[in-house]
N, C-alpha and C positions, 0 to 999 in steps of 0.2 A: 546245698550244704557241702562244704569241703570234707575231705577225709579227716577223721579224728584219730589222733595219736595218743597212746597211753603215756602219761608222765610218771615221775617218781617223786618220792618224798623221804626224808630221813626222820626217824623218831627222835624227838628232842628229849625224851626221857631216858631211853636205854642206849641210844646211839646207833640203832640198826639203820642201815642205809639202803638206798635204791629199792625202797618198798614200792610196789606197783601202785599207781594212782587209783586203780580200781579197788584197792584194799583200804578200808576205812579205819581198821584197827591194827596196830602193830602186831605182826605175827610172833614177835619175840617176847614182848612184855605184856601184851594185851591192852595197852593204853590207846585210846582213840587219838587221832591226830588233832592237835590243838593249834592255837593262834600263832605259835612261834615256828611252825614248820613252813617251808617254802617249796613249792612245786618246781620241778626242773625236768629237763630232758637229758637222758644219758643212754649210751649204748645203742644197739640196733633199734630202729623204730618198730614199734608194735602198733599196728593199725587195728581199730575197732571194726569188727566185721559188719555190724549193723549200726552205723552212726546215727540213724534216725531215732534210735532208742536212747541216745545220750542227751541228757539235759545240759544245755550249754550255759546255764546260769551258774554263777559262782556259789560256793558253799557259804552258809551263813554262820556267824559266830555267836555261840551261846554266851550271854553276858554274865552267867553265873559260874560256869565251869571252864570257859574258854575252849570249848570243843567245837571243831568245825563240822557242820552237818550238811547233808545234801539239800539242794534247793527244794526238792519235793517232800522233805520231812517237815511236818508241822510242829513236831516236838523234838527236843534235844535227845539224841540217841544215848547220851551218857547220863544226864540228870533229869530228863523229862520236862525241862522248862519249855514254855510255849515260844514258838518262833516270833510271835507278835511282839515279844519284849526285846528282841534283838535289834540293835542299833547299827550294826556293821556287818559287812560281808568280808570275804577273804581279801579283796582288793582294798577296801576301805580301811581294814585293820592294818594292812601293810603300809598304806599311805600315812596313817597316823604314826606308825612306828618310824617311818622314814622322816617325817617332820620332826618327831622328838629327837631322833638321832642327829639330824642336821642342826637343830637348835643347840644340842649338847656340843657338837663339834665347833659350831660358831662361837659358843661361849668359851670353849677351851682355846680355840684359835685366837680369839680376842685377848685372852689372858696371856697366851704365849707371845702374841705380837707386842702387847704392851711391855712384857718383860724383856723380849728381844730388842724392841725399839729402845727401851731404856738402856739395855746393855750396849747396843750398837751406837747409840748417841753418846754414851758416856765417854768412850775414848776420843771421839771427835770433839766433844765439849771440852775435855781436858786439854787436847791439843790446841784448841782455840784459846783457852785460858793461858796456856804456856806461851803461845805466840804473842798474844796481846801483852802478857806480862813482860816478855822480852823487849817488845817494842817500847813499852812504857819505861822499862828500865834504861834502855838506850837513850831515850829522849828526856829522861828525868834529870833535872839539874843535880850535879854532883859537886860537892865541896872538895877541892884539891889544894894541897900545898904545892906551890910552884916557886922555882927560882928563876928570876928574870935575867936571862943571858943577854938579851938585846931587845930593842924596840925598833919598829920601822913603820913607815907611813907612805902613802901614795895619794896624790891628788891629781885630778884630771879635769880638763875643760874641753868639751867638744866644740869644734869650729865648723860652721857651714859657710860655703862660698856661693855667692850669687853669680851664676855662670850660664853661658849659652849652651843649650843642649839641642840635639836633633831628636824630634819626637814624631809620633804619628797617632792618630785616633780617628774614630768615625764621626766625631764632632769637633769643630774648630774652636779652640779656646780663645779667649780675649788676649791680646798682646802678642799674638804669633806673627811672624813675618817669614819671608821667603816661602810662601805657601804654594804648594803644588797639590794636585789631587788626581786621582784616577779611580775608575770603577774596578772594584775587586770583589771577590766572592765573600759575601757576608755570612751566608748560611746555605743549607741545602734543603730542598723539599723532596721528600720521598714519595713519589707518585707512581701510580699504576701505568705501565707503558703498553703492555699487550698480554695475551695469553699464549702459552705454548702447549701443544698436545703431547702428553707423556703416556707411557704405559707402565703398568705395574702388575705383579703377580698377587692375587688375592685368594684367600682360602674360604671355603664355605662348607658348613656341616650339612650333609645330605642324609635323609632317613634311609637306612640300609635294611631295616627289618625290625623284628622284635625278638627279645630273649625272654624266656620264662624264668622268673625268680620266685622262689618259695620262701614264705615266712611262716612262723608258727605263733599263733595267738594263744596265750595262756587263758584258759577258761576259768581258772580259779577253783577248779573242783577235781583236779587230778588228771585232766585231759587237756590236750592242745588241739586247736583246729589248724589244719594245713591249708594255707591260702596261697593260691598262685596269682602272680602279677605278670602282666605283659609289659616289659620295659623296652622302650624304643632304643634301637641301636643306630648309631650314626657313623658315617665315614667322612673323611675329609677329601674334598675335591678342590683342585686348583684351576684357576683360569686367568687369562690376561684381560685386564680392563684398561680402557683409555680414560684419561681425565685431563682437564684443562688446568694448567698451573699458571698462576699469575706471575708476571715478571715486572719487577719495579725498577725504576731508575732514579738516580739522585739528580735533580735539576738545580743547578746553582742559582742562588739569588744574589744579585749584585747590588752594591751600594757604594757611595762615594767615600773614599778614604783620603784623609788629609795628611800631608807630610809638611813639616814646618820647623822653623827654629823658634825657640822660646827661652826666656830667662827663668831659672828655677834656683831655689835654695837647696843645695845638696851637701851632704856630709863631705867634709874635706880632710880633717885630721883631728887628732887629740893633742893638746898641749899638756904634757905630763911632767909632774915634779914628784920626786921621791927622796927619801933619806932616812937616816937613823937618829937625827937630832931631835930635840924636844920642841922645836918651833916649826911645825909644818906650814907650808905656804902654797898658794896657787901661783902659777906662772903669770908674770905681768904681761898684759896684752896691750898691743897698740895696733888695732885692726883698722884696715881701710874700710871704706863704705861698702865694699863688695863682700865683706866678711862679717859674720856675727857669731856670738856665743849661743850655743843651743842647749847647754846643760853642764852641770858640775857633779862630780862624784868624788868621794873620799873613802879611803880604807886605812885601817890601823891594825897592827899586829904586835904581839910580843912573842919572843922565842924562848922556850923553856926546854932545855935538852934538845931532843930531836923533833920536838913538836912545836908547831906554830899555831897560835890561837888568834882568831879575830876578836876585836874588842872595840867598844864604842869610844868616841873621842874623849868624853868627860872622864871615863875610867882610865883611859890610856894616859891622860895627863897626870893622874894620881900615882901611876906606877913609875918606879925608878929602876934603871938598869943596875944589876948587881944586888938586888934586894929579894928577900923572901916574902911571898904574898900568900894569902889564903883566898881563893876565888871560887865562885860558883860557876861551873862550866855546863853549858847545855848545847849539845849538838856541835861541839868544836868551837864554841864562842863563849868568851867570858862575859857573863851578864851581870855579875855583882862581885864586889870586893868585900871581904869580911873585915 
């Protein structure tokens, strides 16, 4: 059995502190120590001279008057209730108190978290609403009164030309001529070539001895048991070790690559027409067999003050230069005339 140290307790009735654990009744107010007291160690250690006479079991709690009684007492020293009716000792009582306190804190924390989360999310929620509202406002169609200073248009035809090009690929296409080929690197294989012996410094934890550590176990009756532990102590040693490091090389993989001439349709130019008149037109084309049309685009605008608005052709036709119009504008484009 280890050494026994006398603990302390504070009277929860009158506030007297550092009462010896050997004392069962407060010397100041005469109240026996109850369930709300907590044993602790303070000041210079006082060892029990004859530890074999100390009962190491915790005090038991009287269910009627909440008085803590020595383990060897069969009846409560305060009210006389039988120990057989007790359902908790010092530690069990503290555990129940701890569980109740944790439950209370968790409940309070949950309420605070909900309230805080609500408050913290509120500004973000408002910011998102404002941003979304602003975006909606900017994209929302707006009715404006506009004076038409000018109208303009642009029409474009993309032209492709069938032409000879020099090309290369790993597969030979149909219709190619002037074909040459040569073996070239197609990819690389990363393969193990050999191992090289290397050295490195490594550390190792080596047992250097044992240190004595002391802890004190609360016996739950006003005393603490002093327990010694032998804790291993280590030192760090370094040494050089050799190891085999793999060395890899990239081995080229060759394949036949073809170089050739071939005819392809490629973009050549745009035939663009533009103007401010009311009769837009596309360029008249007279293309040789080696050219073809690949697509048409058209754009229409009206100028009002210092702003230019895109507009669809059918609406553009209805607008006259020098007139006032009322239009629905969305994203810089007139989408409807009122």
